[in-house]
N, C-alpha and C positions, 0 to 999 in steps of 0.2 A: 839295242840290236841283239837278236837271239839267233843263233844258228839252229835251224829246225831239223835239217837233214843234210846228208852229203852222200854222193855215190861216186863212181869212177869218173863221171863226166861233168857233174854240176854240184853247186852248193846252194842250198835254199836258206834264205835269211828272212826273218820277220823284223821289220823296222817300225818303230813307234815314233810318231811326231812328238816334238818337245815343246809345242806351243798350242794354245787353245784355238778353237775355231778354224782348224785346218779343213780343207775340203776332204782330204783322205787322212784319217787319223793313223792308219796303219797301212803298210805296204809289204806284201810278201814278194820277195825278189829272188829269182833264180839266176845264178851267175855261172859262166863257163869256168870250170875248174882250171887253174893255172893262169889264165889271162884275166879272169874276173870280168869278162865282157858280159853285159846284161843279155839274157836270153828271153825272159818273159817276166811279167809282173801281174799281181792282183792288187787292186786298190780297194781297201776295206773300209767299212764304216766305223763308227765310234766303238762298237763292241769288239772290233778286231776279228770278226768272223764273217760278217755279211759282205760278199763280194759285190762291189758297185761297178767296177770296170775291170777288164783284162787287157793286157797289152803284150805284144810280142815285138822283139827287136830283130830285124831281118836285113838281108842283103848287105852284109859287111863289106866295105870297100875302103881303100886308102883315100882319105879326104882331109884336107887341111893338116897334113903332117902326121896323121894317126889313122889306124884302122877303126872305123866307126860304123854303127848301123845306119843305113841310108833309107830304110823303110820302117816305120812304126805302124803297126796294125793295132787299132784300139776297138774293143767290143764292149758295148754297154749291156745292161741287164735285159734289154728288149731284143738282143741279138743284132742290133744295128752296128755295122762295122764302118769305121773311118780309117783312112790311110794318110799318113804324113810321109811324103817322099822328099828327101833332102838331095838336091841336085848339086849344090855347091855350098861352101862355108868359108868364111874368113875368120881368122883369129883376131881378137881385140882384147886389150887389157882394160879392166875397169877397177877403180879403187873400191874398197869395201864399203865406203860411204855411198856409193852408187846404189847399193842394194838395201835401201831403207824404204819403209812404207810410204813415206812422202814422195820419194822419187818414183816408186812404182805406180802410185796413184796418178801422178802427173802424166804418165804414159797412156792413160785410157783414152 
């Protein structure tokens, strides 16, 4: 993780994946200063420069015990835009062993 810039309102980070064969090897992330709430992100290719997708995190509301973005706007390189709207959310606890490749593959 590298802090690329900072101003009065936000902090810009560059995050590098720590595994091979990730869909997005790098993520540039802007966070609201003070709360560190995500504002927007760029998902980058292997070279860390080519923008593959952009996302913005919007409509912050209190949901499931915390203030969270309830709309995610995702734009690809063809300027196609998708929205993910979160209407409700439940908290659940999962053990670390749940997040294995084998378990994820069984969810397909």
